[in-house]
C-alpha positions as CSV (number, residue, x, y, z in Angstrom):
1,M,86.2,127.1,19.2
2,V,83.0,128.6,17.4
3,I,80.8,125.8,19.0
4,E,82.0,126.0,22.2
5,K,81.4,130.0,22.2
6,S,77.7,129.4,20.7
7,L,77.1,126.6,23.5
8,E,78.4,128.9,26.3
9,T,75.9,131.8,25.0
10,L,73.1,129.3,25.4
11,S,74.0,128.3,29.1
12,Q,74.1,131.9,29.9
13,R,70.7,132.3,28.2
14,V,69.3,129.6,30.2
15,A,71.1,130.8,33.4
16,Y,69.4,134.2,33.0
17,A,66.0,132.7,32.1
18,R,66.4,130.9,35.7
19,D,67.3,133.8,37.4
20,I,64.0,135.8,35.7
21,L,61.8,132.8,36.9
22,G,63.2,133.0,40.6
23,A,61.3,129.8,42.7
24,R,59.4,128.7,39.6
25,V,60.6,125.9,37.7
26,S,60.0,125.2,33.7
27,E,60.4,121.8,32.6
28,R,61.3,122.8,29.0
29,L,64.1,124.9,30.2
30,E,65.5,122.3,32.2
31,S,65.1,120.0,29.1
32,I,66.8,122.4,26.9
33,S,70.0,122.8,29.7
34,Q,70.2,119.3,29.5
35,D,70.6,118.9,25.9
36,I,73.1,121.9,25.7
37,Q,75.0,119.8,28.3
38,T,75.0,116.8,26.4
39,L,75.8,118.3,23.1
40,S,78.8,119.8,25.1
41,Q,80.2,116.4,26.2
42,K,79.6,115.1,22.4
43,A,80.5,118.0,20.6
44,D,84.4,116.6,20.1
45,N,82.9,113.5,18.5
46,L,80.9,115.2,15.8
47,D,82.1,117.3,12.8
48,A,81.7,121.0,13.0
49,E,78.4,121.3,10.7
50,E,76.8,118.7,12.4
51,A,77.3,120.1,15.9
52,M,76.3,123.8,14.7
53,D,73.3,122.7,13.4
54,K,72.5,120.9,16.6
55,A,73.4,124.2,18.4
56,T,71.3,126.1,15.9
57,G,68.3,124.0,16.6
58,L,69.0,124.4,20.4
59,S,68.8,128.2,20.1
60,A,65.6,127.9,18.2
61,R,63.7,126.1,20.9
62,L,65.3,128.5,23.6
63,S,64.1,131.8,21.3
64,A,60.9,130.3,21.1
65,L,60.6,129.0,24.9
66,E,61.7,132.7,25.8
67,E,58.9,134.2,24.0
68,E,56.2,132.1,25.8
69,L,57.7,132.8,29.1
70,D,57.8,136.5,28.5
71,K,54.0,136.4,27.7
72,Q,53.6,135.0,31.3
73,L,55.8,137.2,33.1
74,S,54.5,138.3,36.4
75,P,55.0,141.9,38.1
76,M,57.8,140.4,40.4
77,D,59.5,138.9,37.3
78,K,59.9,142.1,35.9
79,V,61.3,143.4,39.0
80,R,63.9,140.7,38.7
81,I,64.8,141.6,35.1
82,V,65.4,145.1,35.8
83,R,67.5,144.0,39.0
84,H,69.6,141.5,36.7
85,P,73.4,142.5,36.0
86,Q,72.7,141.7,32.4
87,R,70.2,144.3,32.1
88,V,70.8,147.2,29.6
89,C,72.5,150.1,31.3
90,L,73.2,153.7,30.8
91,K,76.6,153.5,29.2
92,D,75.0,150.5,26.7
93,I,72.5,153.2,25.6
94,L,75.0,156.1,25.4
95,E,77.2,153.9,23.1
96,N,74.5,152.7,21.0
97,V,71.7,155.1,20.8
98,Y,73.6,158.5,20.5
99,D,76.1,159.3,17.9
100,N,78.7,161.1,20.0
101,Y,79.1,161.5,23.8
102,T,81.6,163.2,26.5
103,E,81.1,162.4,30.1
104,I,81.0,165.1,32.6
105,G,81.0,165.6,36.3
106,G,83.2,162.9,37.1
107,R,84.0,159.2,35.7
108,D,83.2,156.0,37.5
109,E,85.0,155.9,41.0
110,V,86.5,159.1,41.2
111,S,83.0,160.7,40.0
112,I,81.1,162.7,43.1
113,D,78.4,160.0,42.8
114,P,79.3,157.0,40.4
115,G,75.7,156.3,40.2
116,M,74.8,159.3,38.8
117,L,75.9,159.7,35.3
118,I,75.7,162.9,33.3
119,A,76.8,163.3,29.3
120,R,76.9,165.9,26.9
121,A,75.6,164.0,23.7
122,Y,74.9,164.2,20.1
123,I,72.3,162.5,17.7
124,T,73.0,163.4,14.4
125,R,70.3,162.5,12.0
126,R,70.0,162.7,8.0
127,V,66.7,164.4,6.8
128,G,67.0,164.1,3.0
129,K,70.5,165.5,1.9
130,R,70.6,167.6,5.0
131,V,72.6,166.5,8.4
132,I,71.4,167.7,11.5
133,H,73.3,167.6,14.8
134,H,71.2,167.8,17.8
135,P,73.2,168.3,21.0
136,V,71.5,166.7,24.1
137,M,72.2,166.4,28.1
138,V,71.6,162.8,28.9
139,V,71.3,162.3,32.7
140,G,70.7,159.2,34.6
141,Q,71.2,156.4,36.9
142,E,74.2,154.1,36.1
143,K,73.9,150.6,37.8
144,G,76.4,149.1,35.3
145,H,76.9,145.3,34.7
146,G,77.3,144.5,38.6
147,Q,79.6,147.1,39.4
148,E,79.7,147.5,43.2
149,F,81.1,151.0,43.2
150,R,77.9,152.5,41.3
151,N,75.9,151.2,44.6
152,G,73.0,149.8,42.4
153,G,72.1,153.0,41.1
154,S,70.9,154.3,44.7
155,I,71.6,157.8,44.6
156,K,73.4,159.9,47.1
157,P,72.1,163.6,47.8
158,W,75.2,165.3,46.0
159,G,74.7,162.9,43.0
160,N,71.1,164.3,42.7
161,A,72.8,167.6,42.9
162,K,75.2,167.0,40.5
163,A,72.2,166.1,37.8
164,L,70.7,169.0,38.8
165,K,73.6,171.4,38.0
166,Y,73.6,170.0,34.5
167,M,70.2,170.0,33.8
168,K,70.2,173.9,34.7
169,V,73.3,174.0,32.3
170,A,70.8,172.4,29.4
171,A,68.3,175.0,30.1
172,Q,71.2,177.6,29.5
173,E,72.3,176.2,26.4
174,N,68.5,175.3,25.4
175,I,69.0,172.1,24.6
176,P,66.8,169.0,25.4
177,I,67.3,166.9,28.6
178,H,67.1,163.1,28.4
179,A,66.8,161.5,31.9
180,Y,67.3,157.8,32.1
181,V,65.8,156.5,35.2
182,S,67.1,153.4,36.6
183,T,67.3,153.4,40.6
184,P,65.7,151.1,43.5
185,G,65.4,154.3,45.5
186,A,67.5,157.2,46.8
187,Y,70.2,156.5,49.2
188,P,68.8,157.7,52.7
189,V,71.6,159.8,53.7
190,E,70.5,162.9,56.2
191,D,74.1,164.7,55.8
192,Y,74.2,168.0,54.1
193,P,72.4,168.8,51.4
194,G,70.0,165.6,52.7
195,A,68.6,163.2,50.7
196,A,64.8,164.5,51.1
197,Q,65.7,168.2,50.7
198,Q,68.0,167.5,47.6
199,I,65.0,165.6,45.9
200,A,62.8,168.4,46.9
201,E,64.6,170.9,45.1
202,N,65.3,168.7,42.0
203,I,61.5,168.3,41.6
204,Y,60.9,171.9,42.3
205,E,63.2,173.2,39.8
206,M,62.8,170.7,37.0
207,A,59.3,172.0,37.1
208,G,60.6,175.4,35.8
209,L,63.0,174.1,33.5
210,D,62.3,175.6,29.9
211,V,63.8,173.2,27.6
212,P,62.3,169.7,26.7
213,V,62.5,166.9,29.2
214,V,62.1,163.4,28.1
215,A,62.3,160.4,30.7
216,I,62.8,157.1,29.9
217,F,61.9,154.7,32.8
218,S,63.7,151.1,33.2
219,E,63.7,151.0,37.3
220,G,61.5,153.6,38.8
221,G,62.0,153.6,42.7
222,S,60.1,156.1,44.6
223,G,61.5,159.5,45.4
224,G,65.1,158.5,43.6
225,A,63.2,158.5,40.2
226,E,61.5,161.5,41.0
227,A,64.5,163.5,41.4
228,I,65.2,163.3,37.8
229,A,61.7,161.7,36.0
230,L,59.5,165.4,36.0
231,A,59.3,165.3,32.1
232,D,57.2,166.7,29.1
233,K,57.2,162.9,27.7
234,R,57.5,159.8,30.0
235,L,58.4,156.7,28.1
236,M,59.2,153.0,30.1
237,F,60.7,149.8,29.1
238,S,58.0,147.3,28.6
239,H,59.8,145.2,31.4
240,G,60.2,148.2,33.9
241,Y,58.6,149.0,36.7
242,Y,57.5,152.5,38.5
243,S,56.7,152.3,42.3
244,V,56.2,154.2,45.2
245,I,58.2,151.3,46.8
246,S,59.6,147.8,46.0
247,P,57.6,144.8,46.6
248,E,59.5,143.6,49.4
249,G,59.1,147.0,51.4
250,A,55.5,147.0,50.8
251,A,55.2,143.6,52.1
252,A,57.2,144.3,55.1
253,I,54.9,146.9,55.9
254,E,52.0,144.5,55.0
255,C,53.4,142.2,57.7
256,K,52.8,144.4,60.5
257,F,48.9,144.3,59.7
258,H,49.0,140.4,59.2
259,G,50.8,140.1,62.4
260,E,53.7,138.2,60.6
261,T,57.3,138.8,61.2
262,R,58.8,138.1,57.9
263,A,57.1,138.5,54.4
264,T,56.4,135.4,52.4
265,P,57.3,135.0,48.7
266,E,53.5,135.1,47.9
267,L,52.8,138.3,49.8
268,I,55.5,140.0,48.0
269,E,54.2,138.5,44.8
270,M,50.6,139.8,45.9
271,C,52.3,143.6,46.7
272,A,54.0,143.8,43.2
273,K,50.7,142.9,41.6
274,H,48.7,145.2,43.4
275,Q,50.6,148.0,43.6
276,Q,50.1,148.3,39.7
277,I,54.2,149.2,39.1
278,T,54.3,147.4,35.2
279,A,54.8,149.5,32.7
280,Q,50.7,148.5,31.2
281,D,49.4,149.3,34.6
282,N,51.3,153.0,34.5
283,L,50.1,153.7,30.8
284,R,46.4,152.8,31.7
285,N,46.7,155.0,34.7
286,G,48.3,157.8,32.6
287,Y,51.6,158.2,34.5
288,I,53.5,157.4,31.1
289,D,53.0,158.6,27.6
290,A,54.3,155.2,25.7
291,I,55.7,151.8,26.1
292,L,58.7,150.8,24.6
293,Q,58.5,147.2,23.5
294,E,61.7,144.9,24.9
295,P,62.9,141.8,23.4
296,P,61.9,138.8,25.1
297,L,62.9,138.6,29.1
298,G,64.2,142.2,28.8
299,A,66.6,144.3,26.9
300,R,70.4,143.2,27.2
301,N,73.7,145.0,25.6
302,E,73.3,142.4,22.6
303,H,70.1,143.2,21.6
304,F,70.7,146.1,18.9
305,D,67.6,146.3,17.4
306,F,66.1,147.4,20.7
307,F,68.8,150.1,20.6
308,K,67.7,151.3,17.1
309,M,63.9,151.3,18.5
310,L,64.7,153.7,21.5
311,R,66.6,155.9,19.2
312,S,63.9,156.5,17.1
313,A,61.6,156.6,20.3
314,V,63.4,159.2,21.9
315,I,64.0,161.4,18.9
316,R,60.3,161.1,17.9
317,A,59.3,161.9,21.9
318,T,61.8,165.2,21.7
319,D,60.0,166.1,18.4
320,E,56.7,165.9,19.6
321,V,57.7,168.1,22.8
322,V,58.8,170.9,20.3
323,V,56.2,170.5,18.0
324,N,53.7,170.8,20.9
325,V,54.8,174.4,21.6
326,R,56.2,175.6,18.6
327,S,54.2,177.0,15.4
328,V,55.1,174.1,12.9
329,S,53.4,174.3,9.3
330,L,50.5,172.1,8.3
331,L,52.5,170.1,6.0
332,R,55.3,169.2,8.5
333,R,52.4,168.2,10.9
334,L,50.7,165.7,8.6
335,A,54.4,164.4,7.9
336,M,55.0,163.8,11.4
337,R,51.7,161.8,11.8
338,G,52.3,159.9,8.8
339,S,55.8,158.8,9.9
340,K,54.4,157.3,13.0
341,R,53.5,154.3,11.2
342,R,57.0,153.7,10.0
343,Q,59.9,152.7,11.7
344,V,62.0,156.0,12.3
345,G,60.3,158.6,11.5
346,E,63.4,161.0,10.8
347,D,62.1,162.5,7.7
348,V,60.9,165.7,9.0
349,I,63.0,168.8,10.3
350,V,62.2,169.8,13.7
351,R,64.9,171.9,15.1
352,W,65.1,171.6,19.2
353,E,65.7,175.2,20.0
354,L,62.7,177.0,21.4
355,S,62.5,180.9,21.4
356,P,61.4,182.6,24.6
357,D,57.7,182.4,24.2
358,D,57.8,178.8,23.3
359,R,60.1,178.0,26.4
360,E,57.2,179.9,28.6
361,L,54.5,177.8,27.2
362,L,56.2,174.5,27.5
363,V,56.3,174.9,31.3
364,W,52.9,175.8,31.3
365,R,51.7,172.8,29.3
366,R,54.2,170.6,31.5
367,Y,52.2,172.2,34.7
368,Q,48.8,171.3,32.9
369,K,50.0,167.3,32.2
370,Y,51.0,167.0,35.7
371,R,47.5,169.0,37.0
372,R,45.4,166.3,34.9
373,M,47.4,163.4,36.6
374,A,45.5,161.1,39.2
375,R,41.9,162.7,39.1
376,H,40.7,159.0,38.6
377,A,42.5,158.0,42.0
378,Y,40.4,159.6,44.7
379,I,36.4,160.0,45.6
380,D,34.8,163.0,45.0
381,K,31.2,162.9,46.7
382,R,30.2,166.2,45.4
383,G,26.8,166.1,43.0
384,I,26.4,167.5,39.8
385,L,24.6,170.8,41.2
386,E,27.7,171.1,43.9
387,R,30.4,170.7,41.2
388,L,28.8,173.2,39.1
389,A,28.4,175.6,42.0
390,A,32.5,175.4,42.5
391,K,33.2,176.0,38.7
392,H,30.9,179.1,39.1
393,M,32.9,179.9,42.4
394,E,36.3,179.2,40.5
395,F,35.3,181.4,37.7
396,L,34.2,184.2,40.0
397,F,37.5,184.2,42.3
398,S,39.6,184.0,38.9
399,V,37.5,187.3,37.8
400,Y,38.1,188.9,41.3
401,S,41.6,188.2,41.3
402,T,42.4,189.3,38.0
403,V,40.6,192.7,38.4
404,R,41.8,193.6,41.7
405,F,45.3,192.3,41.8
406,E,46.3,192.6,38.0
407,I,44.1,195.4,36.5
408,L,43.5,197.7,39.5
409,K,46.9,197.2,41.0
410,H,48.7,199.2,38.6
411,Y,46.3,202.3,39.0
412,Q,46.6,201.9,42.6
413,K,50.2,202.1,42.6
414,K,49.9,205.1,41.0
415,I,47.3,206.8,42.8
416,A,49.2,205.7,46.0
417,R,52.7,207.3,44.7
418,V,50.7,210.6,44.0
419,A,49.2,210.7,47.4
420,T,52.2,209.8,49.1
421,D,53.9,212.6,47.2
422,V,51.1,215.4,48.0
423,T,50.9,214.3,51.5
424,D,54.8,214.6,51.9
425,E,54.5,218.0,50.6
426,I,51.3,219.1,53.0
427,H,53.4,217.6,56.0
428,V,56.3,220.0,55.3
429,V,53.9,222.9,55.4
430,T,51.9,222.0,58.2
431,S,55.0,220.9,60.3
432,R,56.6,224.5,59.9
433,M,53.2,226.0,61.0
434,D,52.8,223.5,63.9
435,R,56.4,224.8,65.0
436,M,55.5,228.6,64.7
437,T,52.4,227.8,66.7
438,C,54.2,226.1,69.3
439,R,56.5,229.2,69.8
440,A,53.7,231.5,70.0
441,M,52.2,229.7,72.8
442,E,55.2,229.3,74.6
443,V,55.8,232.9,74.6
444,L,52.1,233.7,75.5
445,G,52.3,231.1,78.3
446,I,49.4,228.9,76.8
447,P,49.8,225.0,77.6
448,Q,49.9,222.7,74.4
449,W,46.9,220.5,73.9
450,G,47.6,216.6,74.8
451,S,51.0,217.3,76.5
452,G,49.8,215.3,79.6
453,E,48.6,212.3,77.4
454,D,51.8,212.3,75.2
455,E,54.2,212.4,78.3
456,S,52.2,209.5,79.8
457,A,52.3,207.4,76.7
458,L,55.9,208.1,76.8
459,T,56.7,207.1,80.2
460,C,54.0,204.6,81.6
461,L,54.4,201.0,81.1
462,S,51.8,199.4,78.2
463,E,48.6,197.6,79.4
464,P,49.1,193.8,78.2
465,T,46.8,192.8,75.4
466,R,44.1,189.9,76.0
467,D,46.2,187.5,73.6
468,S,49.7,188.1,75.3
469,S,49.7,184.9,77.0
470,R,51.7,182.2,75.4
471,V,48.8,179.9,75.1
472,A,45.2,181.2,74.0
473,N,42.2,180.2,76.4
474,S,40.5,178.2,73.6
475,G,38.3,175.8,75.6
476,Y,39.7,172.6,73.9
477,V,40.7,170.0,76.3
478,S,43.0,167.2,75.3
479,P,41.5,163.6,76.1
480,K,44.7,162.7,77.6
481,S,44.2,165.3,80.3
482,L,41.3,163.2,81.3
483,E,43.6,160.3,82.3
484,D,44.0,159.7,86.0
485,R,47.5,159.0,86.0
486,E,51.1,160.5,85.6
487,F,53.2,160.9,82.9
488,T,57.1,160.3,82.8
489,C,59.3,162.5,80.7
490,P,61.9,160.4,78.7
491,H,64.6,162.3,79.8
492,S,63.8,161.9,83.4
493,A,66.8,159.5,84.0
494,E,69.5,162.1,82.8
495,R,67.8,165.2,83.6
496,G,65.8,164.3,86.6
497,C,62.2,165.3,85.5
498,L,59.8,164.5,87.8
499,D,56.4,162.7,86.9
500,I,53.7,164.9,85.8
501,W,50.1,164.5,86.1
502,A,48.1,164.1,83.3
503,R,45.7,167.0,83.9
504,D,48.3,170.0,84.4
505,L,50.6,168.2,81.6
506,F,48.1,168.2,78.7
507,G,46.2,171.1,80.1
508,E,48.1,173.9,81.7
509,F,51.6,172.9,80.4
510,A,50.2,172.1,76.4
511,G,52.0,168.8,76.7
512,V,55.4,170.3,77.6
513,C,57.7,169.1,80.5
514,P,58.1,171.8,82.7
515,N,61.7,170.8,83.5
516,C,63.6,170.2,80.4
517,G,60.9,171.3,77.7
518,Y,60.2,168.1,76.1
519,H,57.3,168.0,74.0
520,F,54.5,165.2,74.4
521,P,52.5,164.6,71.2
522,M,49.3,166.5,70.9
523,E,46.1,166.1,68.9
524,Y,46.0,168.3,65.6
525,Q,42.7,169.9,67.2
526,W,44.8,171.6,70.1
527,Y,46.8,173.7,67.4
528,M,43.5,174.5,65.6
529,A,42.0,175.9,68.7
530,N,45.3,177.7,69.9
531,V,47.2,179.0,66.9
532,F,44.0,180.3,65.0
533,D,41.6,183.0,66.2
534,R,38.8,181.2,67.7
535,G,35.9,180.7,65.3
536,S,37.8,181.8,62.4
537,A,38.6,178.4,60.6
538,R,36.5,177.6,57.5
539,E,37.2,174.2,56.2
540,F,36.8,173.6,52.4
541,N,37.1,170.4,49.9
542,L,35.4,168.2,52.6
543,S,33.7,166.0,49.8
544,I,37.0,164.8,48.4
545,A,38.1,161.5,50.2
546,A,40.7,158.7,50.4
547,G,40.1,155.9,48.2
548,N,41.7,152.6,47.1
549,P,42.3,153.1,43.6
550,T,44.5,150.0,43.0
551,N,41.9,147.8,44.9
552,F,44.7,146.7,47.1
553,P,43.5,143.7,49.2
554,K,41.5,144.2,52.4
555,F,42.9,148.3,52.2
556,D,39.2,149.4,51.8
557,E,38.5,148.1,55.3
558,R,41.5,150.0,56.7
559,I,40.4,153.5,55.0
560,Q,36.9,153.1,56.3
561,K,38.2,152.2,59.9
562,A,40.5,155.4,59.9
563,K,37.3,157.6,58.6
564,Q,35.3,156.5,61.5
565,S,38.0,156.6,64.1
566,T,39.1,160.5,62.9
567,H,35.7,161.7,61.4
568,L,37.7,162.8,58.7
569,Q,37.9,161.9,54.8
570,S,41.3,161.8,54.3
571,S,44.6,162.6,55.9
572,C,44.6,166.3,54.9
573,V,42.4,168.9,56.0
574,T,42.4,172.3,54.3
575,F,40.6,175.5,55.8
576,N,41.0,179.4,55.8
577,A,41.7,180.9,59.4
578,N,42.9,184.0,61.0
579,I,46.0,184.4,63.2
580,R,45.7,187.8,65.0
581,G,43.6,189.0,62.1
582,I,45.9,187.8,59.5
583,R,43.8,185.7,57.1
584,I,45.7,182.7,55.9
585,T,45.1,179.3,54.0
586,C,46.4,176.1,55.8
587,G,46.9,172.8,54.4
588,M,47.1,170.4,57.4
589,L,48.5,166.7,57.3
590,V,46.8,164.8,60.5
591,A,48.6,161.9,61.5
592,N,45.7,160.1,63.2
593,F,44.5,159.1,59.8
594,R,47.1,156.3,58.3
595,G,49.9,158.1,59.9
596,G,49.3,161.2,57.9
597,T,50.4,159.3,54.7
598,V,49.6,161.1,51.6
599,G,47.6,159.7,48.7
600,S,45.8,161.0,45.4
601,A,43.0,162.8,47.8
602,E,45.9,164.6,50.2
603,G,47.4,165.9,46.6
604,E,44.3,167.0,45.0
605,K,42.9,168.8,48.4
606,L,46.6,170.7,48.7
607,I,46.6,171.5,45.2
608,R,43.2,172.9,45.4
609,A,44.0,174.7,48.6
610,L,47.3,176.1,46.8
611,D,45.2,177.5,43.6
612,L,42.6,179.2,46.2
613,A,45.4,181.0,48.0
614,R,47.1,182.0,44.9
615,K,43.6,183.6,43.5
616,R,42.8,185.1,47.0
617,H,46.4,186.3,47.4
618,Q,46.7,184.8,50.9
619,P,49.9,183.5,52.4
620,F,49.9,179.7,52.8
621,L,50.7,177.6,55.8
622,A,51.6,173.9,55.5
623,Y,51.3,172.4,58.8
624,V,52.6,168.9,59.2
625,H,50.9,167.1,62.4
626,G,52.7,164.3,61.4
627,T,53.5,161.8,58.0
628,A,55.0,158.7,57.4
629,G,55.5,159.4,53.6
630,I,53.4,158.5,50.7
631,R,50.8,155.8,51.0
632,I,52.1,152.7,49.3
633,Q,48.9,151.0,48.9
634,E,48.0,153.6,46.3
635,G,51.3,152.9,44.2
636,V,52.0,155.4,41.8
637,N,48.8,157.5,42.4
638,G,50.2,158.2,45.5
639,L,53.8,158.5,44.4
640,I,52.8,161.1,41.4
641,Q,51.8,163.5,44.2
642,M,55.2,164.6,44.9
643,P,55.8,166.4,41.6
644,R,52.2,167.4,41.3
645,V,51.9,169.3,44.7
646,T,55.3,170.6,44.3
647,M,54.4,172.1,40.7
648,A,51.5,174.0,42.2
649,V,53.7,175.2,45.3
650,R,56.3,176.7,42.5
651,R,53.7,178.4,40.8
652,Y,52.2,180.0,44.0
653,I,55.5,181.1,45.1
654,E,56.6,182.4,41.6
655,E,53.2,184.4,41.5
656,G,54.4,186.2,45.1
657,G,53.3,183.7,47.5
658,L,54.3,183.4,51.1
659,Y,54.9,179.5,51.6
660,I,55.7,178.4,55.4
661,V,55.8,174.7,56.5
662,L,56.1,173.7,59.9
663,Y,56.6,170.4,61.3
664,D,55.5,168.6,64.3
665,T,56.0,164.9,65.9
666,N,57.5,162.6,62.9
667,S,57.8,163.9,59.1
668,Y,59.3,161.5,56.9
669,A,59.9,160.4,53.0
670,G,58.1,161.5,50.0
671,P,56.4,164.8,51.5
672,V,59.5,166.1,52.8
673,A,61.4,165.2,49.7
674,S,58.7,167.2,47.6
675,F,56.5,169.9,48.4
676,L,57.4,170.1,52.0
677,G,61.1,170.2,51.5
678,C,61.1,172.6,48.9
679,S,59.8,175.4,50.9
680,P,62.4,178.4,51.7
681,Y,60.8,179.0,55.4
682,Q,60.7,175.6,57.2
683,Y,60.3,175.5,61.0
684,A,59.9,172.7,63.4
685,V,58.2,172.1,66.9
686,R,60.8,171.0,69.5
687,S,61.0,167.3,70.0
688,S,59.8,166.6,66.4
689,R,61.8,164.3,64.2
690,I,62.3,164.7,60.3
691,G,64.0,163.0,57.8
692,F,63.9,161.0,54.5
693,A,63.8,157.3,56.0
694,G,63.3,155.8,59.6
695,P,66.0,154.2,61.4
696,G,64.7,150.5,60.3
697,V,64.8,151.6,56.5
698,I,68.2,153.0,56.7
699,R,69.6,149.7,58.7
700,D,67.7,147.5,55.7
701,T,69.2,149.6,52.9
702,T,72.6,150.7,54.2
703,G,73.3,148.4,57.1
704,M,74.1,151.1,59.3
705,D,72.8,151.9,62.9
706,I,72.1,155.6,63.1
707,P,72.2,157.3,66.5
708,P,68.9,158.1,68.2
709,D,69.1,161.8,67.1
710,Y,69.9,161.2,63.6
711,H,66.4,162.7,62.8
712,S,66.0,165.2,65.5
713,A,64.9,168.9,64.8
714,Y,68.2,170.2,66.1
715,K,70.0,167.8,64.1
716,A,67.6,169.2,60.8
717,L,68.4,172.5,62.0
718,S,72.4,172.0,62.1
719,R,72.2,170.6,58.6
720,G,70.2,173.7,57.2
721,H,67.1,171.9,56.6
722,I,65.0,173.9,58.8
723,Q,65.2,177.4,59.6
724,D,64.4,177.4,63.4
725,I,63.0,175.3,66.3
726,W,59.8,176.6,68.1
727,D,58.3,175.8,71.4
728,R,54.6,174.8,71.2
729,R,53.2,177.3,73.2
730,D,54.9,180.0,71.0
731,V,53.8,178.7,67.7
732,R,50.7,181.3,67.5
733,A,53.0,184.4,68.1
734,N,56.0,183.1,66.2
735,L,53.6,182.4,63.0
736,H,52.1,185.8,63.5
737,Q,55.9,187.5,63.7
738,A,56.9,185.3,60.4
739,F,53.9,186.1,58.4
740,L,54.7,189.8,59.4
741,T,58.4,189.9,58.6
742,M,58.3,187.8,55.6
743,G,55.2,188.8,54.1
744,G,55.6,192.7,54.9
745,R,53.0,194.8,54.7
746,N,51.3,192.9,51.7
747,L,51.8,189.6,53.4
748,Y,51.5,187.6,49.8
749,Y,54.0,189.7,47.8
750,R,57.8,189.2,48.1
C-alpha cells in the first residue's frame, strides 16, 4: 500500500512537470516516467524494502530534474505554473501561515463572489518569553484547486466592493491588511456598480487607507490585480507573473499588426518575454520590493517549508512598514537589521497599531513610493538647464501657493469678515437715508435719478452676448469637411436621416446629424478651438515623450510613426486654458495617438498637470477624446499608471480641487478603471461609448454576446457611471456652468 502511494505521488509529479513544460518534451522526464511504470508493474514481485529503495531513487532523480528544469523556465512556463490547479491557493495560505482565522462576507458558493475571500486572521508570535497576538485583515482572490464556482479568481464588481468594505473595516480597527493577488483579470461586467468604476473606487480608497498594507503577488492580471494591490510593501512569488494583459491577449492584439488571424505559440512566448512579466523583471523595474523564492516548479500545498518562509516574509514586511513611519529605538532598529540574515527574525517586538500621526505619515510615504515608480520608462527630452529651470519654477510655485493660499488666506478671511460686517452696518444706515431722501423728493415733485434707465433695464429684453452661439467661431476647419462627398447617418434606416454633405456636417453642424442627433467623431483640435477661449491655451510638458521601455519588438517604429502622423510626443496633451474667463488645467487623451492608450509618459504628464493645478488652485478637466486602455507593449510600466495617477487625483481632490471628466468617442479599460472612473463628476458626449472591456474581450472571457448598446453613454448614465450626457455643441456652455455651480465662487475649493 505504501509503495503504491509513493508511485502514485511520483506519477502526479511527472504529470505536473509535463503540464508546466507545455509542448516541450523532456527525454529525461519521459525516461523517469517509463521507469515509474515499470516499477509499478514489478512491485508485486519485489519485497517491500527493495521496492521502496527503487522508489526513493526515482524520487531523487525526479527532484534533481525538477531543479534543473526550474532554472530553464520561460516566462510562459511561469504563466502555466500560476494557472495550474495544484498551485498554492489562499485557503492553503490561511491554513498554514496564520494561526487562526474566520472567513467573513460569505463562504464558498453562497458568498457574494466566491472568487474574493476575506478573513479576519491572527498571527501569534513568541518574542523571548512574551507572546504577541497580531490581528490582520486578509483579502485576496481565491482560485481554489479547480473549483469552477470561484471563476478562476476573476472577480466581479461586487467581489471587489466586498474587499473594499472590509479593508475599510481594517482601517477603522487599526489593523494591517494582507492582500493576496491571484487573478487573471477582473470579470468584465458593466452592471452596477460596474467593473471599471468599482476598481477605480478601490484604488482611490486604498490610496488613503491609513493602516499598513502588504500585497503578495502570485498572478497579477491587469486591473483585477490593481483592485487590491495598492500597498506599502509588495512581495511576489518567484514563479508568479504581474502584467497589464495575459500573453495570449497581447498576442491576439499583435496579430492585427502582423496581418494574422490567430496567435501562434511562438508569438505568445515572445509577448510573455518582452512584456517583462516575471518577478525578476518587476523587481528590476521597481514595481515590487522583494521576491519570495518558491520550490522547484512552483509552490504547492505540500510544501510546508515554503509556508514557513512566507509567514516570516509577511511578518517582516509588516514590521518594516510600521517601523518606517513610527519612531523606534536605535537598539530595536539594529536588532531588526541583524535579524534579516536569519530565517525568521521574530525576535524584535514591533506592535502593528499606529498613532494618528503615524497613520498620516504612512499615507504620505505611500504616495511618495508610487510617485517614484516608472520614472525610467518615459523619454524626457529636456536638457540640464531646462530641468534646473523647471525645478526653479516648481519651487517658486510652491512658495507662491504656500504664501497666498495657506498664510494669507487665514488673514484674508478675517479681513473679509470684518469688511462684510462694516458694509452691512453702513448699508443699514444708507438705506434709511435713501428712503428719507426719496420721500422728500416725491413731496417736492423732483424726479429721481436714473429711474428711466432702471425701468428700461427691467422691462426690455437683454441683448445676446457675442459668445451666446452654441458653437464658437474658432476658425478651425475639420479636414473631413473638405471631402467632396456625402455622409450617411448610422441611424438612417430606422430614423429616416438624409445623407449630409461633408461641408455642412463637419462645418456648420459640428459633426452632429441634424435629424437624430448622432455624433460623428471629431478631431481633438475641434474641441481645443471651440471649447476654450481663443488663444488662451498654453501647453506644457511637451518634452515628455512615449518610448519603448520594454524593448518590445518593432514597437519603436510604431511609436515613431504615431509621433510623425499626429505631431504629438504622446497620447496626452496637458495645457492651461480659459473657458469664458475661467482659468483651468486640462489633461487630454488623444485617440489619434495609438488609440489614446496610456503609458508611462502619459501617466507622468497627468501627474504633473494635477500637481500644477493643485499649486495654482485651478480646476482640472480630464477630456478623453478617446482611450483604448493601457499600452500593452509597455507592460507593468503602463499598468502602474493606474494607481500612480489615481493617487495624484486623490491628493488634488483632498486639498480642495474640482476634478471633472468628459468622455468622447470610445473610452475603455485601465484609465476608466482608475483615474477617470474615480471622479465624482463624469460626463459624456452623446454617441460616446464607455466601459471596462470591448465586446470582443467580453466574448472571449465570458462567452457572452452583449447587446449593441451595452456600452452606450445612455446605458452608462442609467447605471450611474456618468452624471449627464451633453450635445457636442453645448460642451463649452455646459463646462462653464459646471465649473461655476460645482466650484462656486472659488472654483477650486469645495
